[in-house]
The first five atom37 places (N, CA, C, CB, O) and aatype in JSON, in Angstrom:
{
  "aatype": [12, 11, 9, 18, 4, 4, 6, 6, 8, 19, 6, 10, 0, 9, 3, 9, 9, 19, 3, 6, 10, 6, 16, 13, 14, 5, 10, 16, 5, 12, 6, 3, 6, 5, 2, 10, 15, 16, 0, 4, 6, 18, 4, 1, 2, 16, 0, 9, 18, 19, 19, 0, 2, 11],
  "atom_mask": [
    [1, 1, 1, 1, 1],
    [1, 1, 1, 1, 1],
    [1, 1, 1, 1, 1],
    [1, 1, 1, 1, 1],
    [1, 1, 1, 1, 1],
    [1, 1, 1, 1, 1],
    [1, 1, 1, 1, 1],
    [1, 1, 1, 1, 1],
    [1, 1, 1, 1, 1],
    [1, 1, 1, 1, 1],
    [1, 1, 1, 1, 1],
    [1, 1, 1, 1, 1],
    [1, 1, 1, 1, 1],
    [1, 1, 1, 1, 1],
    [1, 1, 1, 1, 1],
    [1, 1, 1, 1, 1],
    [1, 1, 1, 1, 1],
    [1, 1, 1, 1, 1],
    [1, 1, 1, 1, 1],
    [1, 1, 1, 1, 1],
    [1, 1, 1, 1, 1],
    [1, 1, 1, 1, 1],
    [1, 1, 1, 1, 1],
    [1, 1, 1, 1, 1],
    [1, 1, 1, 1, 1],
    [1, 1, 1, 1, 1],
    [1, 1, 1, 1, 1],
    [1, 1, 1, 1, 1],
    [1, 1, 1, 1, 1],
    [1, 1, 1, 1, 1],
    [1, 1, 1, 1, 1],
    [1, 1, 1, 1, 1],
    [1, 1, 1, 1, 1],
    [1, 1, 1, 1, 1],
    [1, 1, 1, 1, 1],
    [1, 1, 1, 1, 1],
    [1, 1, 1, 1, 1],
    [1, 1, 1, 1, 1],
    [1, 1, 1, 1, 1],
    [1, 1, 1, 1, 1],
    [1, 1, 1, 1, 1],
    [1, 1, 1, 1, 1],
    [1, 1, 1, 1, 1],
    [1, 1, 1, 1, 1],
    [1, 1, 1, 1, 1],
    [1, 1, 1, 1, 1],
    [1, 1, 1, 1, 1],
    [1, 1, 1, 1, 1],
    [1, 1, 1, 1, 1],
    [1, 1, 1, 1, 1],
    [1, 1, 1, 1, 1],
    [1, 1, 1, 1, 1],
    [1, 1, 1, 1, 1],
    [1, 1, 1, 1, 1]
  ],
  "atom_positions": [
    [[1.36, -0.96, -0.07], [-0.17, -0.06, 0.3], [1.06, 1.36, 0.08], [-1.27, -0.39, 2.54], [1.99, 1.68, 0.82]],
    [[0.58, 2.02, -1.27], [1.04, 3.61, -0.49], [0.16, 4.59, -1.21], [2.9, 4.2, -0.73], [-0.68, 4.54, -2.12]],
    [[0.68, 5.45, -0.46], [-0.15, 6.76, 0.03], [0.94, 7.89, -0.76], [-0.27, 6.96, 2.11], [2.12, 7.84, -0.42]],
    [[0.67, 8.54, -1.42], [0.82, 10.63, -1.93], [0.21, 11.36, -0.98], [-0.15, 11.31, -3.55], [-1.01, 11.34, -0.76]],
    [[0.97, 11.99, -0.43], [0.24, 12.66, 0.58], [0.95, 14.39, 0.38], [0.54, 11.78, 2.27], [1.78, 14.37, -0.54]],
    [[0.82, 15.7, 0.95], [1.5, 16.7, 0.83], [1.64, 16.8, 2.17], [1.03, 17.75, 0.09], [1.03, 15.98, 2.85]],
    [[2.37, 17.7, 2.75], [2.98, 18.31, 3.92], [1.56, 17.89, 5.31], [3.31, 20.35, 3.47], [1.69, 17.43, 6.44]],
    [[0.18, 18.38, 4.44], [-0.59, 19.18, 5.37], [-1.13, 17.76, 5.86], [-1.73, 20.47, 4.74], [-1.3, 17.54, 7.05]],
    [[-1.44, 16.58, 4.63], [-2.06, 14.95, 5.4], [-1.27, 14.2, 5.31], [-3.26, 14.1, 4.88], [-1.67, 13.13, 4.84]],
    [[0.44, 14.3, 5.71], [1.07, 13.08, 6.11], [0.68, 12.61, 7.33], [2.39, 13.17, 6.13], [0.66, 11.38, 7.35]],
    [[0.34, 13.18, 8.46], [0.34, 12.19, 9.27], [-1.28, 11.24, 9.13], [0.68, 12.91, 10.74], [-1.42, 10.1, 9.57]],
    [[-2.32, 12.02, 8.45], [-3.11, 11.16, 8.03], [-3.41, 9.52, 7.23], [-3.39, 11.86, 7.63], [-4.12, 8.53, 7.43]],
    [[-2.5, 9.95, 6.35], [-2.15, 9.32, 5.45], [-0.78, 7.97, 6.93], [-1.45, 10.71, 3.91], [-0.96, 6.78, 7.19]],
    [[-0.22, 8.45, 7.19], [0.27, 7.15, 8.38], [-0.39, 6.83, 9.23], [1.33, 7.3, 9.19], [0.07, 5.89, 9.89]],
    [[-1.97, 7.49, 9.73], [-2.3, 7.01, 10.71], [-3.85, 5.95, 10.22], [-2.39, 8.3, 11.74], [-4.7, 5.42, 10.95]],
    [[-3.69, 5.97, 8.57], [-4.63, 4.85, 7.93], [-4.17, 3.57, 7.6], [-5.14, 5.26, 6.74], [-4.79, 2.52, 7.46]],
    [[-2.43, 3.97, 7.44], [-1.88, 2.6, 7.05], [-1.5, 2.05, 8.62], [-0.41, 2.7, 5.85], [-1.23, 0.85, 8.46]],
    [[-1.39, 2.31, 9.7], [-1.24, 2.3, 11.05], [-2.57, 1.43, 11.16], [-1.13, 3.82, 11.85], [-2.45, 0.21, 11.06]],
    [[-3.81, 2.0, 11.34], [-4.3, 1.47, 11.32], [-5.36, -0.1, 10.48], [-4.24, 2.24, 11.64], [-5.94, -1.06, 10.99]],
    [[-5.23, 0.22, 9.42], [-5.68, -0.69, 8.19], [-4.52, -2.23, 8.34], [-5.37, 0.43, 6.41], [-5.03, -3.34, 8.26]],
    [[-3.09, -2.07, 8.53], [-2.1, -2.81, 8.1], [-1.45, -3.52, 9.58], [-1.08, -1.84, 7.18], [-0.88, -4.58, 9.81]],
    [[-1.87, -2.31, 10.49], [-1.25, -2.99, 12.07], [0.32, -2.55, 12.02], [-1.38, -5.09, 12.22], [1.1, -3.27, 12.64]],
    [[0.82, -1.49, 11.35], [2.55, -1.76, 11.02], [2.72, -0.09, 11.16], [3.15, -2.64, 9.03], [1.99, 0.9, 11.15]],
    [[3.99, -0.39, 11.29], [4.73, 1.54, 11.18], [4.97, 1.44, 9.64], [6.77, 2.05, 12.27], [5.14, 0.35, 9.08]],
    [[4.98, 2.35, 9.14], [4.88, 2.63, 7.68], [5.95, 3.23, 7.71], [3.73, 3.38, 7.04], [6.36, 3.85, 8.69]],
    [[6.76, 3.06, 6.21], [8.05, 3.61, 5.78], [7.44, 5.42, 5.31], [8.82, 2.43, 4.23], [6.29, 5.55, 4.9]],
    [[8.19, 6.44, 5.43], [7.32, 7.6, 5.34], [9.14, 8.27, 4.45], [6.4, 8.46, 7.34], [10.19, 8.61, 4.99]],
    [[8.85, 8.22, 3.33], [10.07, 8.69, 2.5], [9.65, 9.93, 1.24], [10.75, 7.19, 1.7], [8.79, 9.82, 0.36]],
    [[10.58, 11.1, 1.52], [10.33, 12.41, 0.97], [10.69, 11.61, -0.41], [11.3, 13.89, 1.57], [11.35, 10.59, -0.58]],
    [[9.84, 12.66, -1.53], [10.14, 12.07, -3.09], [10.77, 13.13, -3.66], [8.82, 11.64, -4.07], [10.81, 14.32, -3.37]],
    [[11.38, 12.29, -4.75], [12.45, 13.66, -5.31], [11.6, 14.02, -5.74], [13.74, 13.71, -6.29], [10.47, 13.55, -5.86]],
    [[12.61, 16.03, -6.39], [11.86, 16.42, -7.1], [11.77, 16.62, -8.45], [11.7, 17.08, -6.69], [11.52, 17.7, -8.98]],
    [[11.96, 15.63, -8.97], [11.45, 15.17, -10.39], [10.58, 14.13, -10.36], [12.51, 14.73, -11.29], [10.07, 13.83, -11.44]],
    [[10.26, 13.47, -9.37], [8.85, 12.81, -9.01], [7.57, 13.04, -8.79], [8.88, 12.41, -8.24], [6.51, 12.52, -9.16]],
    [[8.1, 14.56, -7.6], [6.61, 15.19, -7.19], [5.86, 16.27, -8.07], [6.74, 15.91, -5.82], [4.9, 16.94, -7.69]],
    [[6.72, 16.34, -9.85], [6.33, 17.54, -10.11], [4.59, 17.11, -10.64], [7.49, 18.31, -11.28], [3.62, 17.86, -10.75]],
    [[4.69, 15.74, -10.88], [3.21, 15.15, -11.3], [2.18, 14.66, -10.89], [3.18, 14.49, -11.83], [1.08, 14.53, -11.44]],
    [[2.78, 14.18, -9.25], [2.24, 13.55, -8.44], [1.52, 14.64, -7.62], [3.14, 12.7, -7.82], [2.09, 15.63, -7.16]],
    [[0.02, 14.29, -7.47], [-1.19, 15.15, -6.57], [-1.37, 13.77, -5.4], [-3.09, 15.64, -7.74], [-1.28, 12.54, -5.41]],
    [[-1.72, 15.11, -4.25], [-1.66, 14.43, -2.69], [-2.88, 13.85, -3.44], [-1.79, 15.44, -0.9], [-3.47, 14.38, -4.38]],
    [[-3.23, 12.24, -2.63], [-4.62, 11.71, -2.4], [-5.84, 12.65, -1.84], [-4.45, 10.61, -1.44], [-7.01, 12.58, -2.21]],
    [[-5.42, 13.37, -1.08], [-6.26, 13.9, -0.22], [-7.02, 15.07, -0.8], [-5.56, 14.25, 0.92], [-8.24, 15.16, -0.61]],
    [[-6.36, 15.94, -1.5], [-6.32, 17.42, -1.69], [-5.79, 17.25, -3.4], [-5.1, 18.38, -0.41], [-5.59, 16.21, -4.03]],
    [[-5.67, 18.73, -3.84], [-4.71, 18.41, -5.11], [-4.01, 19.1, -5.21], [-5.06, 18.32, -6.28], [-3.8, 19.37, -6.39]],
    [[-3.26, 19.8, -4.29], [-1.62, 20.09, -3.44], [-0.53, 19.16, -4.39], [-1.59, 19.31, -1.37], [-0.87, 18.27, -5.17]],
    [[0.46, 19.48, -4.19], [1.54, 18.5, -4.99], [2.17, 17.72, -3.95], [2.77, 19.32, -5.88], [2.77, 18.18, -2.98]],
    [[1.98, 16.44, -4.25], [2.63, 15.42, -2.72], [3.79, 15.74, -3.01], [2.47, 13.52, -2.5], [4.19, 16.13, -4.1]],
    [[4.76, 15.51, -1.46], [5.56, 15.88, -1.09], [6.35, 13.97, -0.45], [5.04, 17.26, -0.16], [7.44, 13.45, -0.71]],
    [[5.47, 13.6, 0.19], [5.71, 12.31, 0.43], [4.97, 10.73, -0.01], [5.68, 12.47, 1.57], [3.88, 10.58, -0.56]],
    [[5.78, 9.81, 0.36], [4.92, 9.0, 0.24], [5.49, 7.88, 1.84], [4.95, 8.37, -1.53], [6.45, 7.62, 2.57]],
    [[4.44, 7.67, 1.64], [4.11, 7.27, 3.02], [3.15, 4.87, 2.76], [2.46, 9.16, 3.71], [1.98, 4.54, 2.53]],
    [[4.22, 4.12, 2.94], [3.9, 2.77, 2.05], [4.2, 2.37, 3.59], [4.99, 2.08, 0.4], [4.58, 3.0, 4.57]],
    [[3.73, 0.64, 3.27], [3.87, -0.33, 4.08], [5.01, -1.4, 3.89], [2.72, -0.87, 4.07], [5.23, -2.27, 4.73]],
    [[5.68, -1.27, 2.8], [7.2, -1.77, 2.44], [8.14, -0.32, 1.69], [7.04, -3.3, 1.08], [9.31, -0.47, 1.34]]
  ]
}
């Protein structure tokens, strides 16, 4: 499971992975060239982080 999110929604993404998968997620900051076309899954802002279980 991967969730792309902005700075504002990173805590929400972490909470969702912890609640659904019962494991602590990996938080990775996206590279500049990656985040140009990736939007946050909760709003239309540019995604800055990837919150994932693997």
